[in-house]
C-alpha positions in Angstrom: 0.0 0.0 0.0 1.4 3.4 -1.0 2.0 5.9 1.8 -0.1 9.1 1.9 1.5 12.2 0.3 3.5 14.6 2.5 1.5 17.5 3.9 1.8 20.7 1.8 4.0 23.4 3.4 3.4 27.2 3.2 6.6 27.5 1.1 5.0 25.2 -1.5 2.1 27.5 -2.2 1.9 30.5 -4.5 -0.4 33.2 -5.7 -1.0 35.0 -2.3 -0.2 38.4 -3.7 -3.1 38.0 -6.2 -5.4 36.6 -3.6 -4.8 39.5 -1.4 -5.9 41.9 -4.1 -9.1 39.9 -4.7 -10.1 39.4 -1.0 -11.7 42.9 -0.6 -14.0 42.1 -3.5 -14.9 38.6 -2.1 -16.0 40.1 1.2 -19.3 41.2 -0.4 -20.2 37.5 -0.7 -20.2 37.2 3.2 -24.0 37.5 3.6 -24.7 34.6 1.2 -26.1 31.6 2.9 -26.3 33.1 6.4 -30.1 33.6 6.5 -30.7 30.2 8.2 -27.9 30.7 10.7 -30.1 32.5 13.4 -27.6 31.6 16.2 -24.7 33.1 14.4 -22.6 29.9 14.7 -21.3 29.9 11.1 -17.6 30.5 10.9 -17.0 29.5 7.2 -18.5 31.9 4.7 -18.9 32.3 1.0 -15.8 34.5 0.7 -13.7 31.9 2.5 -15.0 29.2 0.2 -14.2 31.3 -2.9 -10.7 32.1 -1.7 -9.9 28.5 -1.0 -11.1 27.6 -4.6 -8.8 30.3 -6.0 -5.9 29.0 -4.0 -6.6 25.6 -5.5 -6.5 26.9 -9.0 -3.2 28.8 -8.3 -1.5 25.8 -7.0 -1.0 22.5 -9.0 0.5 21.0 -5.9 -3.0 20.9 -4.4 -4.4 17.8 -6.3 -7.5 17.0 -4.3 -10.1 18.3 -1.8 -8.2 16.6 1.1 -5.0 18.4 0.1 -6.8 21.7 0.1 -8.4 21.1 3.5 -5.0 20.1 4.8 -3.6 23.4 3.5 -6.3 25.2 5.5 -4.4 24.2 8.7 -1.6 26.6 7.7 -1.6 30.0 9.3 -0.9 31.6 6.0 -4.0 30.1 4.5 -6.2 30.6 7.6 -5.6 34.4 7.2 -8.2 34.4 4.4 -10.4 31.4 5.1 -11.9 32.1 8.6 -8.9 31.8 10.9 -9.3 28.1 11.5 -8.9 24.7 9.6 -11.8 24.0 7.3 -13.8 20.8 8.1 -14.7 18.4 5.3 -18.4 18.8 6.2 -18.3 22.6 6.0 -16.5 22.5 2.7 -19.0 20.0 1.2 -22.0 21.9 2.5 -20.7 25.0 0.9 -21.3 23.6 -2.6 -25.1 23.7 -1.9 -25.2 26.7 0.4 -23.4 29.4 -1.6 -24.8 30.7 -4.8 -22.1 30.6 -7.6 -24.0 33.2 -9.7 -22.8 35.9 -7.3 -19.3 35.4 -8.7 -20.4 36.5 -12.2 -20.5 40.2 -11.3 -17.0 39.9 -9.7 -15.6 38.4 -12.9 -17.0 41.4 -14.8 -15.7 43.9 -12.3 -12.2 42.4 -12.3 -12.2 42.5 -16.1 -13.0 46.2 -16.1 -9.9 46.8 -13.9 -7.5 45.2 -16.5 -6.0 48.1 -18.5 -6.4 48.1 -22.3 -3.5 46.4 -24.2 -1.2 48.5 -26.3 -1.8 47.4 -29.9 -0.9 48.9 -33.3 -3.1 51.7 -34.5 -4.3 49.6 -37.5 -5.7 47.1 -35.0 -8.3 49.6 -33.6 -11.0 47.8 -35.6 -10.4 44.7 -33.5 -11.0 46.4 -30.1 -13.8 44.5 -28.4 -12.9 41.3 -30.4 -14.6 38.7 -28.2 -14.4 34.9 -28.7 -17.4 33.0 -27.4 -17.8 29.3 -26.8 -19.2 26.8 -24.4 -17.3 23.9 -22.9 -18.6 20.7 -21.2 -17.2 20.1 -17.7 -17.6 16.6 -16.3 -19.9 16.4 -13.3 -20.4 13.9 -10.5 -23.5 11.7 -10.5 -24.6 13.4 -7.3 -24.7 16.8 -9.0 -28.4 16.2 -9.9 -28.8 19.7 -11.5 -26.1 19.0 -14.1 -28.3 17.4 -16.7 -26.7 16.1 -19.9 -27.0 12.6 -21.4 -28.5 10.6 -18.6 -28.2 10.0 -14.8 -24.8 8.3 -15.2 -23.4 11.0 -17.5 -23.8 14.4 -16.1 -22.0 17.6 -17.0 -22.0 21.3 -16.5 -21.4 23.7 -19.4 -19.3 26.9 -19.0 -20.1 29.7 -21.4 -17.1 32.0 -21.7 -16.7 35.4 -23.4 -12.9 36.0 -24.0 -11.7 39.4 -25.0 -8.8 38.5 -27.4 -6.6 41.7 -27.4 -6.7 42.1 -23.6 -6.3 38.3 -23.1 -8.9 38.0 -20.4 -12.4 36.4 -19.9 -14.9 39.2 -19.5 -18.0 37.1 -18.8 -18.7 33.5 -17.8 -21.9 31.6 -16.9 -22.3 27.9 -15.9 -25.4 26.0 -16.9 -26.5 22.4 -17.3 -24.6 20.4 -19.9 -27.5 20.4 -22.3 -28.2 24.1 -22.1 -28.3 26.1 -25.4 -25.1 28.0 -26.2 -27.1 30.2 -28.6 -29.6 31.2 -25.9 -26.8 31.9 -23.3 -25.1 34.2 -25.8 -28.4 35.9 -26.6 -29.0 36.6 -22.9 -25.5 38.1 -22.4 -25.0 40.2 -25.5 -23.3 43.6 -25.1 -23.0 46.6 -27.4 -19.7 47.5 -29.1 -18.3 44.0 -29.4 -17.1 42.0 -32.4 -18.2 38.5 -31.5 -16.3 35.5 -32.9 -18.5 32.4 -33.0 -18.3 28.9 -34.5 -20.9 27.1 -36.6 -22.7 25.9 -33.4 -24.1 29.5 -33.1 -25.3 29.6 -36.7 -28.9 30.9 -36.2 -30.2 33.8 -38.2 -32.2 35.2 -35.3 -29.1 35.2 -33.2 -27.2 37.0 -36.0 -29.9 39.7 -36.0 -29.9 39.9 -32.2 -26.2 40.6 -32.2 -26.6 43.4 -34.7 -29.6 44.7 -32.9 -27.7 45.5 -29.7 -25.1 47.4 -31.6 -22.4 44.7 -32.1 -20.9 42.8 -35.1 -20.0 39.2 -35.5 -17.7 36.9 -37.5 -19.0 33.3 -37.7 -19.5 30.3 -39.9 -22.7 29.5 -41.7 -23.8 26.0 -42.5 -22.7 24.3 -45.8 -26.3 24.1 -47.0 -27.0 27.8 -46.4 -28.9 29.6 -49.3 -28.9 33.3 -50.2 -29.8 35.9 -52.8 -26.8 37.9 -54.0 -26.9 41.7 -53.6 -23.3 42.7 -54.5 -20.1 40.9 -55.6 -17.3 42.8 -53.9 -13.9 43.0 -55.7 -10.9 41.1 -54.1 -7.6 42.8 -53.4 -4.3 41.2 -54.1 -3.8 40.8 -50.3 -7.2 39.1 -50.0 -6.5 36.7 -52.8 -3.1 35.9 -51.2 -4.9 35.2 -47.9 -7.1 32.6 -49.6 -10.3 34.6 -50.1 -12.3 33.2 -53.0 -15.3 35.4 -52.9 -16.7 38.4 -51.0 -20.4 38.9 -51.4 -23.2 41.0 -49.8 -26.3 38.7 -49.7 -29.7 38.3 -48.3 -29.1 35.2 -46.2 -31.7 32.4 -45.9 -34.7 31.2 -47.7 -38.3 32.4 -47.7 -38.9 31.3 -44.1 -35.5 31.2 -42.5 -34.4 34.6 -43.8 -37.4 36.4 -42.2 -35.4 37.0 -39.0 -32.8 39.2 -40.8 -33.5 42.9 -41.5 -30.4 43.7 -43.6 -28.1 41.9 -46.0 -24.9 40.3 -44.6 -21.4 40.0 -45.9 -20.4 36.4 -46.8 -16.8 35.4 -47.5 -15.5 32.1 -48.9 -12.0 31.3 -47.7 -9.6 28.5 -48.4 -8.2 27.5 -44.9 -5.1 25.6 -46.1 -6.4 22.4 -44.6 -7.8 19.4 -46.5 -11.1 17.5 -46.1 -11.4 13.7 -45.8 -10.9 13.3 -49.6 -7.8 15.6 -49.7 -9.7 18.5 -51.2 -8.9 22.0 -49.9 -11.2 23.0 -47.1 -13.3 26.1 -47.9 -15.2 28.1 -45.3 
């Protein structure tokens, strides 16, 4: 039988300077989950729980819940997690007691504090360039809310908005694994952004919703998309060298599907440099 791992020492941990900057923001979480504690006996609060989770993500040496709880015995860690070791029962109960949605506004506020990146002047058109995608996160069977395939295959889905030039996430939401990525984006749209989306977001009403809030988008349409041409735009030498085959202004969609759109859209056909299963050039 293998021996248990050695306890983590304070010198093995890192990221405290960043945690200390975030702690004042986390304190606003303190009232969460305290309504039922009439006697005032609770000593482990939502801000302590969030701080411990951040410590875990900063430190690859913490490989399990038990390792994290063991680290809570260190004075350096107790300084921001309630002043005492965290019991396994308190940590487990926190998953159900504290509302993770409260962290969303903290993510947004932290993103606002990050200064704008210095970029070349000809990149000004890319300010607000925001990549959006949803990723499945494996969930435990006991996480009953994390609906996905069936009771034995549960998952959560994290929907992230990542501002490319600043290199930071500016919005994130967590839903059940089978939640709609298109609907989540629709609910979190902001003005003044250039959204980059993959083919999973190809819905004409969503395209119109993005334009309707005062933003733009770059995305893929489906291979069987139909349109009515409005204008064939000339291709520059640089565009041809980049693999652009055509640049059109079109009314996208058929008689029914195109009703969602209130203006023509620009459609480009581009050779990616990759090949398909038959070895033919991939064209987007």
